[in-house]
N, C-alpha and C positions, 0 to 999 in steps of 0.2 A: 199440534200433534202433525207428525207428518207419514203416519201410518197409510197406507195403500185405501185408495176410495175407488169407489167404481167410476167416477172420472179420468184416475188414472191406469185401470184396465182399457175403457175403450182407448184410450191414447197408444196404447201398446199396440190395439189391433189396426188403430188409425194407420202410425207407422208403417206398418206392414201394407196396407190400402195404397198409402203415400208410394209406397218402394213398388207399386207394382204387383206384389208376391200372391196377392190373395186371388188376382185376377189370372195371372200366369199357371197357377199350378192347375187352372182349367183346362190349361193346353198341354201340358207336360205330365210329365209320371211322379213328379215330385210331389209327397202327399204332405201338407201344412196339418192338418185335424188328426188324430186330436193335437191341441197345442194348447203348452204349458205357459201361463202366465206368472210373472214375477212378482210376490209380493212383498212389501215391506211392513212385520209387524212390531208389535208392541215389544219392547223389551221386558226382560223380567223387571226391572223397577217399575216401570211404567205400569205394567200389570199391577206391581202391588198398593202403586199410588193412584190410579185411576182405574181399578176395576170396574166401578160403572160405566166412563166411557167404554173401558176395552168390551163389554160385552156388548154395548150397543153397537159397536165397529162390530163386533161378530154378527149379529144379526143383522146387520145391513148387507153384509159379504152375502150370507148366505140365503138374504132374500133374492138376492138380483138375479133376476130371469136367465133363462140361457146358458148358466155358469155351472159349472161341477166344482165343488169345492173341497179339498184336499185337506182333512183336518191330523192336526197331531195331540197326542195327548200330552201334556206337564203339570206337575206336581208343584202347588204352591205352599209354602210356608201355613200359612193363613186358612187358605182357601182350598186345599185340599186337591183332587186331581180335577184336571178340566179340559180340555181341546178349544185347540185356538187352529184356525187356518192359516196352511205351509203353503199352499199352491190355488190358485185356480185353474182349473181346464173347460178348454171351448174343446167341444165334441167333433162339432162338425159345421162345415162350411154354413148351413142355414143359420147354424148358432152367430157364430161372427158376423155375419150377413145382416142379421137383426138387432144386435148390440149395436152396430155401427150404423145403422138405418140405409145399406146400400145394395139391398134387392133390386131396385129400378135397375140400378147401372148394369148389375151382373145379368139381367136378363136382357138389357140391350146388347151387351158384350157377346152374350151368347150368339144373338141373333146376328151380328156380327161375324164372327168365325164360324157359323153354318153357310153364311152367303160367300164366305170365302173359300170355306171347306170346296164347296161345289163348284166353284168359278176359278180361283186362282190358287190351290192348295200350297202352293209351294209359300204364300204368305202366311201361312199359320206360324209358322218361325219368328216371323218379325211380330206378328201380333203379341206372341209369349214372349218376346224380349219388349216392347214397347206396349203394354194394353192400355194405360192411361193415355196415350198419344193415340191410340184407336177410337179410345169413346170421344177424344174430342175433334175426332174426323168421322163421327158417326154420319152427319148430316149429309156430308160429301161422299158418302163409304162408296155407294152406290156407283158414282161418275168416276171416282177415282180407278174402281175393277174395271170398268167400261175403256178408259184409258189404255190400263195395261192390256186387257185384251186385245186393242186396237194394235198397240205397237209389238204384241207377241206376231200379229198375223200380217204387221206390215214393218218389222225391222228395217232398221236404217230407213226410212220415209223418202227421205230426198225433196220435201217440200217445209215449207215455212209451216210453222206452228198454226198461224192464221188458215192455213188450208184443210188441216183435221178433220174432218167430217164423220163428227159423231153426234147424234141426237141429245139436245140437251145441253150440250158442251161447249163453251168458248176458247180463243184462245187466252184470255185474261185468265181462266181460272185455272189452266193447266201452269199456264209462266206464274201465280199465285200457289200453286203446290208442286212446284218443282223441286223441291227438298225430300217430299217425302216419298213424292215417283222417282227420284232418283235411287231413294234406297230402294222399295218396290224392284224397279228395273234390273237394279242389279243382281237381284236375286231369280229372276223368271226368264230373262233373256239370256241366247247363249253367248259366250264371250265375244265370238264373230262379230254381234250386233252392237258392241260397245268400243267405243274408242277412249280406253284407259287414259291416256294422256291428256286427256281434257278432264278438269274436276271443278267440282262446286257449282253453284246454281248460273252463275252468267255463264258457264261453258254447259250448259245442261241440253243445248242445241246441238254442239258441234260433238259431243259425246254420243249420246243415241242417233245422229245423220239427219236432224234437220238442219235444213238450210237456215243460214245465216244473213240479217241484215248488214250489208256491205259497210264495212267503212271507208270513212271517207275521210278524203286529205283536201284541203282548203288551200290556194296558195295563190299568189298572183307574183306574174311575169315583171321584174323592175327593169326590165330593159326590152323596148319595143320593136330591136331585132329579133330578140327569142319569142316573138309571141308567136300564140299558138293559130290564132285567126288574126294575122297581120292588118288587115283590111277595118278590124274592128279596136284593135289593142286592147284586148280584154284584162279586165281590170280585178278581178274576183273571180276563181274556178275552183269546183270541186270535183274530184276525181275518185273512185273507189281505188282502193288499196292496188288492187293488181293492174288498175290502167295508170295508175302512178309511177309501179314498177317498171313498166314499158316504155312511158314518157319520152326516158333520155332528151332533155329538153337542149341540152348541151351548153350549159352555163358554167362556168368557172366556181361561182361563190354562192353561197345557200343561207340564209337567216332565218332563223327560228324566233318565234313571239309568241308569250302567253296572252297578251293583251290583245284586244280584237280594233281597238282604236290605231294601237301603236302599229299591227298588219295593215290595217287600209290607209293610215297616213305615211307610212316607209316612203322615203323618199326614192326614185330612181337611184338606181344602182347599176352601172354596166356589167355586162355580162351574169346576171342575177337575178334570184327570184327569193321570194320571201313564204313559208310557211307558217299557220294558224298553228300553233302548238296545242297540245290535248293534255295538258300536267305531264301525270305518269304513262299516259299511253301510246309510248315509241316505239312500242314493239312492230306496229303495223307499215314504219317505213324500213322495217330488215331486209324486204324484197328487193327494194328501190337499191339496187347493186350500185348503178353510175354514181349515188350520193358518196360512194368511195371514193370518188375521185375528184370532186367537191369540196371545197374549202369549206366547213361550218362554222355559223358562228350561230349559239346559242346566248336568248336576251331573255332573263328571267327576272324573278324581283330579287333584291338584295337583302336576303332574308334564309333562315336554315333551309327551308324548301324550297327556293329556287337552287341554292346546291345542291340540294339532295337530287333534284330535278336533272341540273347540269351532270352530275356524278352519274346515274342512270342513263341519260343520253349516249354519255361516253360507253359506255356496257354494250351498246350497239354500234357503235362510231369513235373508235378512239381518240381518232384526231380533233375530234370537236373544240374550237375555241369560246371561250366566252367574250363575251358583247357588254358592255358597260354595264360588267356585275364586279368592280373592282375599289379598292378604297377611296381613291380620290374621286368618282362619283359619288360614292354612299354622303361622303366630308361634305362635298361640294352644296347638295341639297339637304344637309343637318331641317331646314326649317318646315321640310316637310316627310319629314320619319314620323312612320306610323307604330303601332304594337302588334307583334305577331301574336297570334290568339293559342296559338298550340304548337310551338316551336318543337324542329325535329332534336333527338339528341345523339343518335347515332355517327360512328365514326364513318368515314365516308374517304375511300380510297382512289379516286380517279382523280382527284383534283390536283394543281398544280401547288408548287410550295405559296404562293401569294393566295392563291383561291383560298387555299385550306388556313393558312394566319388569319385570313378576315373570317370565313364562315367558325374555327376557334373561337371569334371576339366577340364574334352575336351568341353563339351557343353559351359561351359561358361569360355574357354579358358582361362584358369590359368595356363595350361602349355606352351602355345603357339597359335598362329590363326588356329584351325582348324586341331589339329594334330590329326594324325593317323598312326600306326603301322599295315601293312600290316600281314597276318602269314606268308607268304612266303618268308618275310625278315628276318625270324626269323633262327639262324642258327641249325642245327643238332643235335648239343653235348650238346646245351639250351634242346630241343623235348627230348632226351633221359633222360636226367637227371631228365627231368618231370616224365617222363613216371616210373623212376627207382625208384622216391620218391611213387609216388600211387603203386606200387608194395609193 
């Protein structure tokens, strides 16, 4: 038998709860109740063949508390005129909550709404759209409201998150809740207090006017004649992106590598420096206009992601040349091939014909399954020979 049971009726209400509709109606003009629940009754044949079971089913539904059973009459050739449930009505919110056991949650949500209405009434619209999320945040609600109030009073504060001075709230709490705070601040702050070009939790600070931790660029001068501090010929320097952009060390060649040991052990090269790369984070080099006048050589792994990073770097500097990312190098070190766990499959538009041919072979597994050669697997004699060829 697949006739509607009390558990099925509760499931219909639970579905409304899970979609947030029951809580949402507390903050909107939408009236959910009285609510008609659907039922699946016995067929005429089942009523004839299983009349005793049908009577028991009817009694079970009519005995269900907090429900109003709508009956309809039917005539049966054997049993005459009878009535059978055709619909179940939930007349009030209280009845619905009793059936699914959610009164405590509603009480808590109502308290959150009252608190919000007193302190930040504009956020009631957010609560109506995301009531279950509001319940998840209930324990932190008062602190989140305090942060929202502080930013209304201090729009675009120009300080680090660590400097926000709100009793009982630390910067890690703010960082952990950047997602919901972004949604709230977009509602309550004036447009002039929001940098709409910055989006996502990683750009929270810039979007709302906090100071950001400076991005640092790590590099080594490969020619003592260009040392920043000639008397000590420094071997490893880090500068924030703005300072690096103003540096202009007057070198003619720049190497970029993704491996730290390769960065530290890279041989001296006249009129050159080397940068320690940062994966796909090349945007911070954009300010350094002097790089446009240098030959730039990118040395990454010979795998699909290595070529993807080369392709992205060329979106910043179109004249970048690859270094040791060729077929001859890959084949020379076949004994050191590894496996790329999650290769990229997208088309790369900024590769040279030779690079694209090798990328396609790697992407399409023509040389083996997910072949990769990590740059640290290449012997330094090979590196030195390649540098001599460049010179």
